[in-house]
C-alpha positions as CSV (number, residue, x, y, z in Angstrom):
1,M,88.2,69.1,81.8
2,L,91.0,71.0,81.8
3,V,91.5,73.6,84.3
4,I,95.3,75.7,84.2
5,C,94.8,76.6,88.2
6,Y,97.3,78.7,90.3
7,G,97.1,78.9,93.8
8,S,93.2,78.6,95.5
9,R,91.8,80.3,92.5
10,G,92.0,77.4,90.6
11,V,91.8,75.8,94.1
12,S,88.5,76.2,93.7
13,I,87.6,76.6,90.0
14,V,88.5,72.4,90.3
15,D,86.0,72.7,94.2
16,A,83.1,73.7,91.5
17,L,83.8,71.6,88.7
18,T,83.8,68.1,90.9
19,S,80.8,69.8,93.0
20,S,78.3,68.6,89.4
21,V,75.8,66.6,90.1
22,G,74.7,66.5,86.6
23,Y,77.6,65.3,85.4
24,K,80.5,63.2,84.7
25,T,84.0,65.4,86.0
26,K,87.6,64.2,84.8
27,L,90.1,66.2,85.4
28,F,93.0,67.3,83.7
29,I,95.1,69.9,86.1
30,V,98.2,71.9,84.7
31,D,99.3,73.3,88.1
32,K,102.5,75.5,89.1
33,Q,103.4,73.3,92.0
34,R,102.3,69.3,93.7
35,N,99.0,71.5,95.1
36,P,97.4,68.5,97.5
37,Y,93.7,69.3,96.5
38,N,94.3,68.9,92.9
39,I,96.5,66.1,92.8
40,K,93.8,64.3,95.1
41,R,91.0,65.0,92.8
42,S,92.5,65.6,88.8
43,H,92.6,62.2,87.3
44,D,95.8,63.5,85.2
45,H,97.8,66.0,87.4
46,V,100.8,67.7,85.3
47,V,103.7,71.1,87.0
48,I,104.9,73.2,84.1
49,P,105.4,76.3,86.8
50,D,106.5,79.0,84.2
51,Y,102.7,78.0,82.5
52,D,104.3,77.6,78.9
53,V,102.0,77.8,75.9
54,K,104.2,75.1,74.3
55,K,104.3,73.2,76.6
56,I,100.5,73.2,78.1
57,T,99.4,72.9,74.4
58,M,101.4,69.6,74.1
59,Y,100.2,68.7,77.0
60,V,96.4,69.3,76.3
61,N,97.0,67.7,72.4
62,A,98.5,64.2,74.1
63,R,95.1,64.1,75.8
64,R,92.7,66.3,73.7
65,D,90.2,62.7,72.9
66,D,89.7,62.7,77.4
67,I,88.7,67.0,77.2
68,D,85.8,68.2,76.5
69,F,87.0,72.2,77.2
70,G,89.3,74.1,79.4
71,I,89.3,76.7,81.6
72,V,92.2,79.1,82.9
73,G,92.9,80.7,85.7
74,P,96.2,83.0,85.7
75,E,96.6,86.0,84.1
76,K,100.2,85.2,82.5
77,P,99.4,82.6,80.1
78,I,95.8,84.1,79.1
79,I,98.2,87.4,78.0
80,N,100.7,84.8,76.8
81,G,97.9,83.6,73.7
82,I,97.1,80.3,74.9
83,R,93.8,79.9,74.6
84,D,94.1,81.3,70.1
85,V,97.2,78.2,70.7
86,V,95.4,75.5,72.6
87,E,92.0,75.7,70.4
88,K,94.1,76.0,67.1
89,E,96.3,73.4,67.5
90,T,93.9,70.6,69.5
91,K,90.4,72.4,68.7
92,I,89.5,71.9,72.4
93,P,87.4,75.7,73.8
94,L,89.4,77.5,76.3
95,L,87.1,79.5,78.7
96,C,89.2,82.9,78.6
97,P,89.3,85.9,76.7
98,T,91.6,85.1,73.5
99,K,95.2,87.3,73.4
100,K,93.9,90.4,71.8
101,Y,91.2,90.9,74.7
102,A,93.8,89.9,77.7
103,I,92.8,93.1,78.5
104,E,94.9,93.4,81.7
105,A,98.6,93.0,79.0
106,S,98.5,97.0,79.2
107,K,97.7,99.4,81.6
108,V,98.2,102.4,79.3
109,A,95.6,100.3,76.8
110,Q,93.0,100.2,79.5
111,R,93.4,103.7,80.2
112,F,92.6,105.0,76.7
113,L,89.9,102.7,75.6
114,L,88.6,104.4,78.7
115,E,89.1,107.2,76.9
116,E,87.0,106.5,74.8
117,V,84.2,104.6,75.9
118,A,83.9,105.8,79.1
119,P,85.7,108.8,80.0
120,E,83.5,109.9,83.1
121,V,86.0,107.1,85.4
122,N,88.7,107.5,84.2
123,P,91.1,109.8,85.9
124,R,93.4,111.7,85.4
125,F,96.5,110.0,83.9
126,K,99.9,110.8,81.7
127,V,102.0,107.9,79.9
128,F,105.4,107.9,80.2
129,D,107.6,106.2,77.6
130,P,110.5,105.6,77.9
131,K,111.4,105.8,73.6
132,K,110.6,109.6,73.8
133,Y,113.4,110.9,76.6
134,S,116.7,110.6,75.9
135,N,117.7,111.5,79.3
136,S,116.6,111.1,82.7
137,S,117.0,114.9,83.3
138,N,113.9,115.9,80.7
139,V,111.8,113.2,82.3
140,K,112.2,114.2,86.1
141,E,111.6,118.0,84.6
142,D,107.8,116.9,82.8
143,L,107.5,114.5,85.5
144,D,107.8,117.5,88.0
145,Q,105.6,119.7,85.9
146,W,102.7,116.5,86.0
147,L,103.7,116.8,90.1
148,D,102.6,120.1,90.8
149,E,99.8,119.9,88.5
150,L,98.3,116.4,91.1
151,N,100.1,118.4,93.7
152,N,101.5,114.7,94.0
153,Q,98.6,112.3,94.5
154,V,99.3,110.1,92.3
155,V,99.7,106.6,91.4
156,V,102.8,105.0,89.9
157,K,102.1,101.8,87.8
158,P,104.1,100.1,85.4
159,D,102.4,99.4,81.7
160,K,103.0,95.2,81.6
161,P,101.7,93.4,84.5
162,A,104.8,92.7,87.2
163,A,107.3,94.8,85.7
164,G,109.9,96.5,87.0
165,K,108.2,97.5,91.3
166,G,104.9,97.1,90.9
167,V,101.9,100.1,91.6
168,G,103.6,102.4,94.3
169,V,100.6,105.3,95.4
170,W,101.6,108.8,97.2
171,G,100.9,109.2,100.4
172,D,101.6,104.7,101.6
173,H,104.6,104.3,99.3
174,F,106.3,106.7,99.1
175,N,106.4,110.2,100.5
176,S,108.6,112.4,98.7
177,R,109.7,113.8,95.2
178,T,112.6,112.0,95.7
179,E,111.6,108.8,96.1
180,L,108.7,109.0,93.1
181,L,111.5,108.9,91.0
182,N,113.5,106.5,92.4
183,D,110.4,104.1,91.9
184,F,109.6,105.8,88.6
185,L,113.0,105.3,87.1
186,L,112.9,101.7,88.5
187,N,109.8,100.9,86.0
188,L,110.6,103.4,83.9
189,K,113.8,100.6,82.6
190,Y,111.7,98.5,81.7
191,G,108.8,100.0,79.7
192,K,106.2,102.7,79.7
193,V,104.7,104.1,83.3
194,I,101.4,105.7,83.5
195,V,101.2,108.5,86.3
196,E,97.7,108.3,86.8
197,E,95.7,110.5,89.6
198,K,95.3,109.0,92.9
199,L,91.1,108.3,93.5
200,V,90.3,108.7,97.7
201,G,87.2,106.5,98.6
202,E,85.9,102.7,98.8
203,E,87.3,100.4,96.3
204,S,84.4,97.4,95.2
205,S,85.0,94.4,92.7
206,F,83.1,93.7,89.5
207,Q,83.3,90.4,88.4
208,A,80.5,88.9,85.6
209,F,80.7,85.5,83.4
210,C,80.9,86.3,79.6
211,D,79.2,83.7,76.5
212,G,80.9,86.7,74.4
213,E,77.3,87.9,73.7
214,H,75.8,88.8,77.3
215,L,77.6,89.9,80.1
216,V,76.3,88.1,83.6
217,S,76.5,90.8,86.1
218,L,78.1,88.9,90.2
219,P,77.7,90.6,93.1
220,E,80.3,93.0,94.4
221,T,82.9,92.6,96.6
222,R,85.5,93.4,98.5
223,D,89.7,93.1,97.9
224,Y,91.7,93.7,101.0
225,K,95.4,94.2,99.1
226,R,97.6,95.9,101.6
227,A,99.4,93.5,103.8
228,F,98.8,94.0,107.6
229,D,96.0,94.9,109.5
230,G,94.2,99.1,109.2
231,D,95.3,98.9,105.4
232,K,98.9,98.4,105.9
233,G,101.6,97.7,103.8
234,P,102.8,96.9,101.1
235,N,99.9,95.6,97.4
236,T,99.8,91.9,97.6
237,G,97.6,89.4,95.9
238,G,94.7,89.8,97.7
239,M,94.6,88.9,101.6
240,G,91.3,88.4,101.6
241,S,88.1,89.5,100.8
242,Y,84.3,89.0,101.7
243,K,80.7,89.7,100.1
244,D,77.3,90.7,102.0
245,V,73.5,89.6,101.0
246,G,72.7,90.2,98.2
247,N,74.8,92.1,95.1
248,V,75.9,95.3,96.9
249,L,78.6,96.1,99.5
250,P,77.0,97.9,103.1
251,F,79.1,101.5,101.6
252,M,77.2,100.6,97.6
253,T,74.0,101.8,97.0
254,D,72.2,100.0,94.5
255,S,72.6,103.2,92.1
256,D,76.2,102.2,92.8
257,W,76.4,98.7,91.2
258,E,74.2,99.8,87.9
259,R,76.4,102.8,87.2
260,E,79.4,99.5,87.0
261,I,76.8,97.3,85.2
262,D,76.1,100.6,82.7
263,V,80.1,101.5,83.2
264,V,81.1,97.6,82.4
265,T,78.6,97.1,79.6
266,Q,79.5,100.0,77.9
267,I,83.1,98.4,77.3
268,F,81.7,95.0,76.8
269,H,79.7,96.0,74.0
270,Y,82.8,98.0,72.5
271,L,85.0,94.9,72.7
272,K,82.1,92.8,71.5
273,G,81.1,94.9,67.9
274,S,77.8,93.9,66.2
275,K,77.2,90.1,66.8
276,R,78.7,87.5,69.6
277,N,82.5,87.8,69.8
278,P,83.1,84.4,70.7
279,E,86.4,85.3,71.9
280,I,85.5,86.7,75.2
281,I,83.9,84.4,76.9
282,G,85.0,83.5,80.9
283,V,85.6,86.2,83.3
284,P,86.4,89.1,80.6
285,L,86.4,91.8,82.3
286,Y,86.8,91.8,86.0
287,V,86.9,95.6,87.2
288,A,88.2,96.9,90.1
289,F,86.1,100.1,91.2
290,M,87.0,103.2,93.5
291,H,84.5,104.8,94.7
292,T,84.9,108.8,95.1
293,A,83.2,112.0,96.2
294,S,81.8,111.8,92.2
295,G,80.6,108.6,92.1
296,P,83.2,105.6,90.3
297,K,86.1,105.6,88.8
298,V,87.7,102.1,86.9
299,L,91.3,101.7,89.4
300,E,92.3,98.5,87.2
301,I,90.4,95.9,84.4
302,N,91.8,92.1,84.4
303,S,90.8,89.7,82.1
304,R,90.6,87.0,84.7
305,P,88.4,85.7,87.7
306,G,89.8,87.5,90.4
307,D,92.4,85.9,93.4
308,P,90.0,86.7,95.7
309,E,87.4,87.3,94.6
310,I,86.0,84.6,92.3
311,M,86.1,82.7,95.3
312,N,83.3,84.9,97.1
313,I,81.3,83.7,94.3
314,L,81.7,80.2,93.0
315,P,80.3,78.5,96.4
316,N,77.5,80.3,95.9
317,I,76.6,78.8,92.5
318,K,72.5,77.0,93.1
319,D,73.6,76.4,89.2
320,D,76.2,73.1,87.7
321,F,78.9,75.1,87.0
322,V,80.4,72.6,84.6
323,E,76.5,73.5,82.8
324,V,77.3,77.9,83.6
325,C,81.1,76.7,81.6
326,L,79.3,74.7,78.3
327,R,76.6,77.3,77.9
328,M,79.7,80.2,78.4
329,I,81.3,78.2,74.6
330,E,77.8,77.6,73.3
331,G,76.7,81.5,73.8
332,S,73.7,80.8,75.7
333,L,73.7,82.0,79.2
334,T,71.4,84.8,80.1
335,S,71.5,84.1,84.2
336,I,72.7,83.2,86.6
337,N,71.0,81.5,90.3
338,L,73.1,82.5,93.7
339,E,72.6,80.8,97.1
340,D,72.0,84.4,99.1
341,L,74.5,84.6,101.6
342,A,77.5,86.6,102.5
343,T,81.1,85.0,101.9
344,V,84.2,85.4,103.5
345,V,87.8,84.7,102.3
346,T,90.3,85.1,104.3
347,Y,94.6,84.2,103.5
348,K,96.9,82.5,105.3
349,V,100.2,83.4,104.0
350,P,104.5,82.4,105.2
351,P,105.9,84.7,107.3
352,T,108.5,86.4,104.9
353,Y,105.2,87.2,102.7
354,A,105.0,91.2,101.8
355,G,108.2,91.5,103.3
356,K,107.3,90.3,106.8
357,H,110.3,89.3,107.6
358,K,113.1,88.7,105.7
359,T,114.1,84.9,106.4
360,Y,111.6,81.9,106.9
361,S,112.1,80.2,110.7
362,G,110.6,77.4,111.8
363,S,109.9,74.2,109.9
364,R,107.1,74.7,106.2
365,L,105.4,71.7,107.4
366,V,101.7,72.0,107.7
367,N,98.9,70.1,108.8
368,L,95.4,70.7,107.2
369,Q,93.2,68.0,108.9
370,K,92.0,69.9,111.9
371,A,90.8,72.5,108.9
372,Y,88.9,70.1,106.8
373,D,87.7,68.4,109.2
374,I,85.8,71.7,110.9
375,C,84.9,72.3,107.6
376,E,83.4,69.1,107.3
377,S,81.3,69.5,110.1
378,Y,79.8,72.9,108.7
379,D,78.2,70.9,105.6
380,G,79.9,73.3,102.7
381,K,79.7,76.6,104.9
382,L,83.1,76.8,104.8
383,R,85.3,75.4,101.7
384,L,89.5,75.4,102.1
385,Y,91.6,76.0,99.5
386,P,95.3,75.5,99.2
387,G,97.0,77.3,97.4
388,A,100.8,77.9,97.3
389,L,101.5,74.4,99.1
390,E,103.6,71.4,97.6
391,L,103.1,67.6,98.9
392,T,106.2,66.0,98.0
393,N,106.9,62.6,100.0
394,G,103.2,62.2,101.4
395,Q,103.9,65.8,102.7
396,I,102.6,68.8,103.0
397,Q,104.5,71.7,102.4
398,V,104.7,76.1,102.4
399,L,106.4,78.2,99.6
400,S,106.7,81.8,99.1
401,S,103.2,83.4,98.1
402,R,99.6,82.7,99.4
403,T,99.2,79.6,101.8
404,V,95.2,78.7,101.4
405,A,92.1,80.7,101.8
406,L,89.0,79.7,103.8
407,V,86.0,80.7,102.3
408,G,82.9,81.3,105.5
409,I,79.1,81.2,103.8
410,G,76.3,82.3,106.1
411,D,73.8,84.4,106.2
412,N,74.9,87.2,107.2
413,I,78.8,88.7,107.1
414,Q,79.8,88.2,110.9
415,V,78.5,84.3,110.4
416,A,80.8,84.2,107.1
417,R,83.7,85.5,108.8
418,Q,83.4,83.8,112.2
419,R,83.0,80.4,110.5
420,S,86.8,82.0,108.0
421,L,89.0,82.9,110.9
422,E,87.9,79.2,112.4
423,G,89.0,77.1,110.0
424,I,92.1,80.1,109.8
425,E,93.2,79.1,113.3
426,A,93.2,74.9,112.2
427,I,95.6,75.5,110.3
428,E,98.9,73.9,112.4
429,G,102.4,74.3,111.1
430,G,104.6,76.6,109.2
431,S,104.8,79.7,110.8
432,L,101.6,81.2,109.0
433,W,99.5,84.7,109.4
434,Y,96.8,86.6,108.8
435,R,95.2,90.3,108.4
436,R,92.9,90.0,110.6
437,D,90.8,92.4,110.1
438,I,89.1,91.1,106.9
439,A,85.8,91.6,107.0
440,S,85.5,92.9,111.1
441,R,82.6,95.7,111.9
442,E,84.9,98.1,113.1
443,H,86.6,98.4,109.7
444,I,83.1,97.4,107.6
445,K,81.1,100.3,109.7
446,N,85.2,102.2,108.8
447,S,84.2,102.3,105.2
448,V,80.2,103.4,105.3
449,I,81.5,106.1,107.6
450,N,83.9,107.1,104.7
451,M,82.2,106.7,102.1
452,K,78.8,109.2,103.4
453,S,81.7,111.2,104.0
454,L,82.3,111.5,100.4
455,R,78.8,112.1,99.3
456,G,78.4,114.4,101.9
457,I,75.5,112.5,103.6
458,S,75.1,113.2,107.6
């Protein structure tokens, strides 16, 4: 099996595959760096830091007789058409959408897709195309008019992933039109920019496995995008996440989840067409919802597993994950069995992450042994997934992105949280830090109160 890996998310996929009891797994791992976890568990490990499609295809082609299928974790190779090229050159199936269905390649395209399929979950939006403006004064005039209409309560997004300065939110990243305009113009240099209505509510992440014919919904998770406690600071890749026992989050109702399933199913059937469409196997629809006073709205749609949200799910799968993958490939995955347990993911990150500190001071070396010992004592109810760590000359050192994730598993959220934090605090070295309020009673209570207020419930 092939795993195209990135960080802790990819490591969790490796863990799920190597936990198979029905299949002998021999893993070939394409990685961003020498991840110590992946090196230990792979049959063969290669570093291709830029995820160049040609380089990956050459690597896979040379080992085609030993690989039955592959899974892709990160979005960049999916957007660049890794599946199209690898399957054409090697005939090895990859679990991810083809380039045509890499829906996160364009936020603008997502909005127009929703406008056609489920307009009621779309916020109001306006697309600004730099090709249509001869100078900045013209675009400023249109932007000001749109800001007047939305009373400045907007979100500014570049069309393409990681273009410009990324997503900016009124009241968080800018508090004046001058600040907003600067952010907007910087993004406009890279292409289209979408300015949409700012949604107020509570966020949830919807994920589903797909075999091209069936969509198997997974339990809801809550991601923590903001860097610092109290949902302060810049957006990040995600500082942690939680899943409750059952399918919904504490601030959600069963009807909320059913509504999400309905919306995602509409999108799925629109993409699938009238018959099975194998081009959308894997996790083609990982959808961020905002639960508002007027019901759930879609923040964004992704075409790969969530990071960290898939880590809340994979350790709870009762079925053999290799078998799950094979069923996705052959088109026979109609259901999945999960342990009815809560999970909490906490990330530990380097001092410079999210701009907390300007420079990295102290040693970059870390020691994971105490944390692994605690994991062993919990007999599978605590998982350690190294992310941006590099094995060099027998030592493990911290890189610049999210360093390591600890997944606590328990009969309720607080038990799972306690285990996650126990593992996090046992990691030594690296001057690492983490958000201390992920899945805390107070944070969850505030979400419940806020949602009741939005619904008009006393």
